[in-house]
N, C-alpha and C positions, 0 to 999 in steps of 0.2 A: 277714198272708196275705190276698191278694185273693180276690174272689169265684170266678174261674176256677180258682185253685189249690185253694180249699176244695172246689169240686165235683169236682175230680179226686181229692182225697184221700178224699172220701166216696162215691165210685163204687163200687157193689156188683159184685164180679167173681166169676165162676164159674171156679175152677181145675180143669181136667179133664187128668190125667196119663195118657199112654200108658206102662204100667208096662214094656213091652217095649223102650221107646226113651228111658228116663230113668235117671239115676244117683241111688240113695238118698243118697249122700253130699253131693249139691248141694242137697237139698230145702230147707235152711235158707236158702241163698243165693237159691234160686228164690222163696221166700216173700218175702224182703227185697226183691228186685227188683220183684215183683208190687206190693208195697205203695207203690211209688213212683207207681202209677197207680190205686190204690184199695184197697178192703177185700175180701179173699178170703173171702167168706161161705159159699161152696160149694166144698169141697175134696173131689175124688174121684180115685181112681186105679184104672185098669181093667187087668186081666190074669187069666191062669189061675193061681189060688193054689194049685193042686195040684202045680205044677211046682216044681223045684228053683231055677230062675233068679229067682223072686220072693221067696225067703227073705230076701234083704238088705233088704227094704222092712219087714218085720214089726215091728221095734222103732221105726222112724221113724214109721210110721202113728199109733201112740198118742201119741208125743210131740208130733207137730204136728197132731193132730185131723184126720187125713185118712181119709176113709171108703173102704174097699176095695170094689170092685165085681167080683164073680166072673163070669168069661166063659170057659166051657169051649171048647176047640179041638175043634170037631166033626169038621173035615176037615183032614188035612195039607196045608199049602201056602196055606190060606186064613186070613186074619187076621181072627177073629171080634172081637178086641178094638176094632179100628177101628170096625166096625159098630155095636157097643154104645156106644162113646164118642159117635159122630156122632148116634145116635138120641137119647141122652140130652141132647146139646147143643141139638138142635132143639127138644125139649120144653121145656127151660129157657127157650130163646129166645122161644118162643111164649107162654110163661106170663108173660113180662115181670117176671120176678123179679130180674133184674140189669141193669146198664147196661154190662157188659164181660165179655169172656172171656179166659182165658189158657189156650192149648193147648200143652201140653208134649209135644213129640214132634219127631222129625226126619223123619217119614214124609210123602212128597208126597200121601198118600191124603187128607190133611186140607185140602188146597188149596181144594177146592170149598166145604168147610164155612166155612173162614175167609172166603172170598169172599161167601158167603150172609149171614154174620152182618154183614159191613160193608155189604152192601146194604141191610140193615134199619136202618141208622144206629147200630149197636152197635159200641162199641170192641172191638178184638181184638188181643191180643198173642200172640206165639209164643215159645217157648224151645226151643232145639234146638242141635244140633252144627253146626259150620261146613260140614259136608257135606250139610246141608238143601238140598234142590232150591231153586233161585231162585223158582220159581213160587210155593211155599209161603210163602217169606220175604216176597215182594212182595203176597201176598194179605193180610198183616197190616198193622195200622196201626204196630206196633213189633214188631220181632224182635230177641231177645237171644241171642247165642251162649253156650253153656255153657262154652266155653274161656274167655270173659271172666269168668265167675263163679268160676272156680277159679284165677285168677291170685293168686299171693301177694304178689309185688313188681311195681310198674310202674316202667319206666324214667323218667329225668328228662330225656332228650333223645330226638330223633328216631332210630329204630334205623338204624343205618348198614349200607349194603349191604356185605357182605363180597366182596372182590375174588376172582375165580375164577382160581386159578393155572393157568397153561398146562400141558397134560398133555405128558409126555415121550413121544417117539416110542419105539415098541418094536418088537419083531420081528414083531408081529402084523399081520395084513393090514388094508387099508382097511375092508373089509367087516365085520371082526370089530369094529374100533374104532367104527364106525357103529352096529352093534347094541348096544355097551356103552353109547354115548352116549344112545340112545333108552331103554334100560332105566333108566339113571340119572335120566333127565328124568322118567319115570313114577313112580319111587318118591319123588322129592322133593316135600314138600308145597308147595302154591301158597300164597305169602304174600299178606297183605293188599295191595289196589290202592293206589296212591298217593292220598292224601285231597284234595290240593289242588284238582284240577279240580271236585270236588264241593263243597268248601268255597266256592270262588269262585262257583259257580252259586248257591249258597244265599244268599251275600252280595249278589249281584245281585238276587235276589228280595226280600230284606229291607232294603235300602239306602233311606234317606230322601232327601228333597231336599238336605239339609245334607251328605250324603255319609257319614253314620254310620248304623250298623244296630244294633238291639238284639240282644244276644247270645241271648236266649231266643227271639226270632223267628227267628234263624238256625237255631237248634237244631230249631225246628218244621219248617222248610223242609228241613233235612238228613234228617229222618225221612220227610218226604213223598217226598223224592227217592230215598231208599234206606232202608227200614224197619229194616234191619240196621246202620245207621251207629252206631258207638259208639266214642267216644274211647279206651276201653279196649283196642280191637283194635290201637291204634298206641301202647299203653304209657302213657296218660295217664288220670287218674281223671275229668277234666272237660274239657268243650270249650275253655274258656278257657285251660287249660294247654297243650292241643294248639296252639291259635293263637299262644301265647307262644313256641312253639318255632320260628316263622317271624317273627322280629322284622323282617326286612327287607320283609315283605309286609303285615303287619297291626300296626295301632296300637290299643291297648285302653285304655279310660278308664272310670272308675266315676263314676256321677252319682246324686245323691240325689233321691228323689221326695218328693211332698208329704206322704206318710205316714210318712216316716222310713226307708223301705227303700231299698235301692240297686239300680241297674240297671248292667249292664256294656255298654258301647257299643264297636263295632268300626268301624275305618275301613281302607280299602285304601290302603296307601301308594303314591304315585305313583313 
């Protein structure tokens, strides 16, 4: 392990969870994901523990040593949990107790907090649903979708687009058909965007004079271009597996370093 990787593994992280916007069943996976970027030495979850919707967290807290922070809802329609979590985060930030934060929420109210943490030069990652506003996602150094944490099986080939069968003409009027099409389009979830444009852009930033790019450097640029980029979104555990799904575009080779470790190199085929 090189010095940079060692520094990342030893990075002290404060994990702050918005209990109203997180799933207890995923806490083990959330902690495992956070461990990729450091050690979660502070683990707190915020919510009104007098309400029934927080009951699912009680067994999980003791198992994973997470400290519950009580925050009463003084006014209907106002989220006091957000305010308490933001205040605690700023206290921790200016006490210089950690080198990173993990904010678990899908709420856009944390966008300014994530931005302020980054402005101070401190690492910040977010964990939330795919419906998380893009402003909050882009304010983080890394953002992980909970949908990727709960996938049980990953496909071995790029997901094929299913052809849409032509609709049969019926006795309904054209106006009725147009309304049905609009309703159907709204109800259908939006799939992930095609990854190739982003991957090619990252390759252009990482490529060296010999035409090869380090896979690790490409991954860094991908996160910089889109903090939510994750091979698991497209059905692959690793970036190398995603690139191998495009054999006509990318060539991958493994090279040995002086310390005995291996690096993966990527080349764009002509």
